[in-house]
N, C-alpha and C positions, 0 to 999 in steps of 0.2 A: 486454542485449536487452530492450527494452520489450515488455510484453504489452499489446496493444490489442484492441479488440472491434469487429467489424463486425456490423451488424444489417441484414438484408435487408428488402424490402418486405412480406414475410409475417411479420415479427418474429422470424425465426430468428436466433440469435446464432452468431457464428463467432469464438471467441477465437483470437488469433494471436500467436505470439512473432515479433517482427520484429527484424531486424538494424539497429542504429543506422547512419545514413547512407543507408539505402534509403528509398524513397518509400512513402507510404501505398498508392499504386497497385501498386508492386512487391510489397509485403507481401500484398496481396489476391490478385494474380495468382499469386505463388509458393505460396500456400496454397489455391488453387482456390475463393476466395470468389465465389459466383455474383453476377452483376450488374456486376462491374467488368470492362470489356472492354479498355481501354487500347490501342485500335487503333493509335495513333501511337507507341507504345512509350515515352511519357513526355516528349514534346517540346512539350506544351501546344498541340497542333494539332487536337484532335478532340473534346474534352469527353466522352469515353466512360469517364472515370474519376471522374466527378462524384460527390461525397459531401457529406453534411451533417455538419458537425462538431457533435456533440451534447454533448460534455463538454469542460470546459476542458483545453486543451493549449496551453501557451505558444507552442510553435513554429508552431501553426496560426493564431495571431493576428497573425502578421507581415503587413504590407501586401500586398495582391494586386498582382502585377506587371501591367503593361499588357497583355502577351500573354495572361495568364490571364483578365484582365477581359474581353477580347474574346471568348474562347472560352466564358466563362460565360454570355454572351448567347445561345449556341446549344445550351444543354443541352436534352435531350429531355424531361426532367421539370422541374417548376417550379424556377426559381432562387429561393433564399431568402437571407436575410441571413447564414446560416451555410454557404452553398454554397462549396465549394472544388473545385479539380481535385486529385485524390489524387496525381497525378504531381508536383505542385508543393510538396507538404508532405514535407520530409525529416525522418525520425524520429531521435529521440535519447532519452535516458533520461527527459526531462521528459514524454514521452508515455505513461508508464506508466499504464495504466487508461483511456486515452482511448477514446472511443466515436465511431464513424463510421457513420452510417446510409447505406445504399445506396438511391438513388432507385428508383422503380418501373421506369423505363425509362432506357436509355442511348442508344439509337439509334431 
């Protein structure tokens, strides 16, 4: 189970032990990380699990799929080069210590 860290817009940190195979969004929702809404339940249809990938995580560097690319155009907070939808990042042991910043707004 990789340990990952979420940082909210107020710079509060939320260390989380996440199960491999679950998504970054699932890890946040399962652990009550504020700011990750996940309205569509992980189907890349809402952009309410937008995160900024702040530290290297090899699994998060995979190419963005077309449906994720479309949704990233509709994020409530600024889209950046490190923007991803948390529901599209599946966790594994290579994510140990990865840091994900939660944007100021999701909706």
